[in-house]
C-alpha positions as CSV (number, residue, x, y, z in Angstrom):
1,M,1.8,53.5,54.2
2,H,4.7,51.8,55.9
3,K,4.5,52.5,59.7
4,F,8.2,53.6,59.9
5,M,8.1,56.1,57.1
6,R,7.5,58.8,59.7
7,A,10.8,57.9,61.3
8,I,12.7,59.3,58.3
9,G,10.5,62.4,58.0
10,F,7.4,61.4,56.0
11,S,4.8,61.6,58.8
12,E,2.3,63.5,56.5
13,Y,2.5,61.1,53.6
14,T,-0.7,59.3,54.4
15,D,-2.3,59.8,51.0
16,R,-1.9,56.9,48.5
17,T,-1.5,59.3,45.5
18,K,1.3,61.2,47.2
19,L,3.0,58.0,48.2
20,K,2.7,56.6,44.6
21,E,4.4,59.8,43.2
22,L,7.1,59.5,45.9
23,L,7.9,55.9,45.0
24,K,7.9,56.8,41.3
25,D,10.5,59.5,42.0
26,V,12.6,57.0,43.9
27,I,12.6,54.6,40.9
28,M,13.3,57.3,38.2
29,T,15.9,59.3,40.1
30,A,17.5,56.6,42.3
31,D,20.9,57.3,43.9
32,Q,21.7,53.5,43.9
33,R,20.5,50.7,41.7
34,A,21.1,47.0,42.1
35,Y,20.2,43.9,40.0
36,T,20.6,40.2,40.1
37,I,19.0,36.9,39.0
38,N,17.5,34.6,41.6
39,D,17.1,30.8,41.6
40,E,14.0,31.0,39.4
41,D,15.8,33.0,36.7
42,V,13.9,36.1,37.5
43,M,15.7,39.4,37.4
44,L,15.3,41.3,40.7
45,G,15.8,45.0,41.0
46,E,16.3,47.5,43.8
47,F,16.1,51.3,43.6
48,S,17.3,53.4,46.6
49,K,17.2,57.2,47.1
50,G,18.4,59.1,50.1
51,F,16.3,62.0,51.6
52,S,18.6,62.8,54.5
53,D,21.9,61.7,56.0
54,N,22.1,57.9,55.5
55,M,18.4,57.4,55.3
56,G,15.9,57.1,52.5
57,I,13.6,54.7,50.7
58,T,14.3,51.5,48.8
59,V,11.8,50.2,46.2
60,C,12.0,46.5,45.4
61,G,10.5,44.4,42.5
62,E,11.4,42.3,39.5
63,F,11.6,42.7,35.7
64,D,9.3,40.9,33.3
65,E,10.1,39.3,30.0
66,E,9.9,42.7,28.3
67,D,12.4,44.2,30.8
68,K,9.6,46.2,32.5
69,F,10.0,46.8,36.2
70,I,7.2,45.4,38.3
71,Y,6.9,47.1,41.7
72,E,6.5,44.6,44.6
73,Y,7.2,46.5,47.9
74,Y,9.2,49.3,49.5
75,F,10.7,50.1,52.8
76,P,12.4,53.1,54.6
77,Y,16.0,52.5,55.6
78,L,18.7,54.0,57.8
79,K,22.2,53.0,56.8
80,G,24.2,52.5,60.0
81,R,27.7,53.6,60.5
82,G,30.6,51.4,61.7
83,I,30.6,47.7,62.6
84,T,28.1,46.4,65.2
85,S,29.0,42.8,65.2
86,T,31.6,40.4,63.6
87,E,29.6,37.2,64.5
88,D,28.5,35.0,61.7
89,T,25.0,35.8,60.3
90,S,22.5,33.5,58.8
91,V,19.7,34.7,56.4
92,E,16.2,33.3,55.7
93,R,13.7,34.4,53.0
94,H,10.3,35.7,54.2
95,A,7.4,33.4,53.1
96,F,5.2,36.1,51.5
97,R,7.7,38.0,49.3
98,E,11.3,38.2,48.1
99,S,12.6,39.9,51.2
100,Y,14.9,38.5,53.9
101,A,15.5,38.3,57.6
102,G,19.0,38.0,59.1
103,V,19.8,36.2,62.4
104,C,23.0,37.1,64.4
105,D,23.9,35.2,67.6
106,D,26.0,37.8,69.4
107,I,26.9,36.6,72.9
108,K,26.9,40.2,74.3
109,V,23.1,40.4,73.9
110,G,22.1,37.0,75.2
111,I,19.4,36.5,72.5
112,S,19.4,35.8,68.7
113,L,19.1,39.2,67.0
114,I,16.6,39.0,64.1
115,F,16.8,42.0,61.7
116,Y,15.4,43.1,58.3
117,L,18.1,42.6,55.7
118,Q,18.7,45.9,53.8
119,N,21.1,44.6,51.1
120,R,19.3,41.5,49.8
121,I,20.8,41.8,46.3
122,P,24.4,40.7,47.3
123,Y,23.0,37.8,49.3
124,V,20.7,36.6,46.5
125,K,23.7,36.9,44.0
126,A,25.9,34.8,46.3
127,H,23.2,32.3,46.7
128,Y,22.6,32.0,43.0
129,C,26.4,31.6,42.3
130,G,26.7,28.9,45.0
131,Q,29.1,31.0,47.2
132,L,27.2,30.5,50.5
133,P,28.0,30.5,53.3
134,V,30.2,33.6,53.0
135,R,32.8,33.8,55.8
136,G,34.5,36.9,57.1
137,T,31.4,39.1,57.0
138,S,30.5,41.8,59.5
139,L,27.2,43.3,60.4
140,T,26.0,46.9,60.7
141,L,22.8,47.3,62.6
142,S,20.4,50.3,62.6
143,G,17.0,51.0,63.9
144,L,13.9,53.1,63.0
145,S,11.7,54.3,65.9
146,V,8.3,55.9,66.1
147,Q,8.2,56.0,69.9
148,G,11.0,57.1,72.2
149,S,11.9,59.0,75.3
150,V,15.0,60.3,77.0
151,L,16.1,59.1,80.5
152,L,18.8,60.6,82.7
153,P,21.9,58.4,83.2
154,I,22.8,56.3,86.2
155,E,25.6,58.0,88.1
156,K,28.7,55.9,88.3
157,D,32.3,56.6,89.5
158,E,35.4,55.2,87.8
159,M,35.7,52.2,90.1
160,Q,32.1,51.2,89.2
161,K,32.7,51.6,85.5
162,Q,35.8,49.4,85.7
163,R,33.9,46.8,87.7
164,I,31.1,46.7,85.0
165,I,33.7,46.2,82.2
166,Q,35.4,43.4,84.1
167,D,32.0,41.7,85.0
168,S,31.0,42.0,81.4
169,M,34.2,40.3,80.1
170,K,33.9,37.6,82.7
171,R,30.3,36.9,81.7
172,T,31.2,36.8,78.0
173,N,33.9,34.3,78.7
174,L,31.4,32.1,80.7
175,I,28.8,32.2,77.9
176,T,31.5,31.3,75.3
177,A,32.5,28.3,77.5
178,A,28.9,27.3,78.2
179,R,28.2,27.2,74.4
180,K,31.0,24.7,74.1
181,G,29.4,22.5,76.8
182,D,31.4,23.5,79.9
183,E,29.2,22.4,82.8
184,D,31.0,24.5,85.4
185,A,30.4,27.6,83.2
186,I,26.7,26.7,82.9
187,E,26.4,26.3,86.7
188,M,28.2,29.6,87.4
189,L,25.9,31.5,84.9
190,T,22.8,29.9,86.6
191,M,24.0,31.0,90.0
192,E,24.8,34.5,88.8
193,D,21.3,34.9,87.3
194,M,19.7,33.7,90.6
195,D,21.8,36.2,92.6
196,M,20.9,39.0,90.2
197,Y,17.2,38.1,90.5
198,S,17.4,38.1,94.3
199,T,19.1,41.4,94.4
200,I,16.7,43.1,92.0
201,S,13.7,41.7,93.8
202,K,14.9,43.4,97.0
203,K,15.7,46.7,95.4
204,I,12.6,47.0,93.3
205,H,10.5,47.8,96.4
206,K,12.4,51.0,97.1
207,E,13.9,52.0,93.8
208,D,12.7,52.8,90.3
209,V,13.4,50.0,87.8
210,F,15.3,52.4,85.5
211,S,17.7,53.3,88.3
212,I,18.6,49.6,88.6
213,V,18.5,48.5,85.0
214,D,21.1,50.5,83.0
215,T,20.5,49.0,79.6
216,Y,18.4,46.3,77.9
217,F,17.6,44.8,74.5
218,M,14.3,42.8,74.5
219,P,11.9,41.5,71.8
220,Y,8.8,43.7,71.4
221,G,5.4,42.6,70.2
222,V,4.7,39.7,67.8
223,E,7.0,40.8,65.0
224,C,10.4,39.2,65.3
225,D,12.5,42.2,64.2
226,H,10.9,44.7,66.6
227,Y,12.7,45.4,69.9
228,S,12.4,47.5,73.0
229,V,15.8,49.0,73.8
230,L,17.4,51.1,76.5
231,G,20.9,52.4,75.8
232,E,23.3,55.2,76.4
233,I,23.4,58.0,73.8
234,M,27.0,58.2,72.4
235,E,26.3,60.7,69.6
236,C,23.4,62.9,68.8
237,S,22.5,65.1,65.8
238,R,19.6,66.6,64.0
239,V,19.0,66.1,60.3
240,R,16.3,67.3,58.0
241,N,14.3,65.5,55.3
242,K,15.0,67.2,52.0
243,I,11.4,67.0,50.8
244,T,9.2,67.5,53.8
245,G,11.5,69.6,56.0
246,E,10.8,67.5,59.0
247,E,13.6,67.2,61.6
248,I,14.9,63.8,62.7
249,Y,17.1,62.9,65.6
250,L,20.0,60.6,64.5
251,L,21.4,58.9,67.6
252,K,24.2,56.5,68.1
253,I,23.4,54.4,71.1
254,C,25.3,51.7,73.1
255,C,22.9,49.0,74.2
256,N,24.1,45.8,75.9
257,E,27.6,46.6,74.5
258,L,26.2,46.8,70.9
259,T,26.6,50.2,69.2
260,F,24.2,51.1,66.4
261,D,22.3,54.1,64.9
262,V,18.7,55.0,65.6
263,A,16.6,57.5,63.7
264,I,13.4,59.0,65.2
265,N,11.2,61.9,64.1
266,I,11.5,64.8,66.5
267,I,7.7,64.8,67.0
268,D,7.9,61.2,68.3
269,M,10.6,61.9,70.9
270,L,9.8,62.8,74.5
271,G,12.6,64.7,76.0
272,E,15.8,66.2,74.7
273,P,18.6,63.7,73.8
274,Q,22.1,64.6,74.8
275,I,25.4,62.6,74.9
276,G,25.4,60.6,78.2
277,R,21.7,60.4,78.6
278,R,19.8,57.2,77.7
279,F,17.3,56.5,74.9
280,K,14.4,54.3,75.7
281,G,12.1,53.2,72.9
282,T,10.9,50.6,70.4
283,I,12.7,50.1,67.2
284,W,12.4,48.2,63.9
285,L,15.8,46.6,63.6
286,Q,17.6,46.6,60.2
287,G,20.9,45.2,59.2
288,F,23.5,45.6,56.4
289,I,25.8,42.6,55.9
290,N,29.2,43.8,54.9
291,F,30.4,41.1,52.4
292,P,34.1,40.8,51.8
293,E,35.2,42.3,48.5
């Protein structure tokens, strides 16, 4: 069973027979269906069915010469809300199957974000028709988590909040200039990082690390689309899986100035999430590329 099925409320679906029946139901009663032809003239198909608000299962495969659907793989999904980034996104096919990873270089994070592409069919269709690269796209990120906890926020007054916003804008401008080869900007960023390292090294002896670090977005483990995140909870709600009845926390978090949704089973969450508190956990990052109509 897929590790992140429990994140959308299927923690007890460990039996292969039950899972097979579930996937069959997704194919037969899908809410959404998508088809296209790839470069090898093979008809690809996707069947998606929702089991709670904006989350469900997608079954992927291809059709043979007799138009019979051949199941290849499935994955649980959380459809994010809103726009996470407007930076250009590149896509690469996975080596072992017809699935794709996206890469987004958003300067707010400081690293290349690698995510699992949810809507592969529009991308394959654009690739087959020779329409790549597609400009003017935006990206909606989301995350599934099987391990999370709630931390209290760091208390800040209005002056500190304004200073954080100003420092963030200044750093963003420096990074933009550094990418264009500005040596002064590169030197200033280097000095800022050295000063930050020195300050944290002094504070860490007397303070807890999570009272110093407000938010972070870091790669986790050996899989490139898994991340460890710490971000402020902007919205919080409980939803229920229609089949199993399991409750899921649906959170909107702001992490390194990126805003995206995270779903986690209530049994995997330590603490009670509330707006203003912080979510700390590991996520499987997914992305939906919004192609222009």
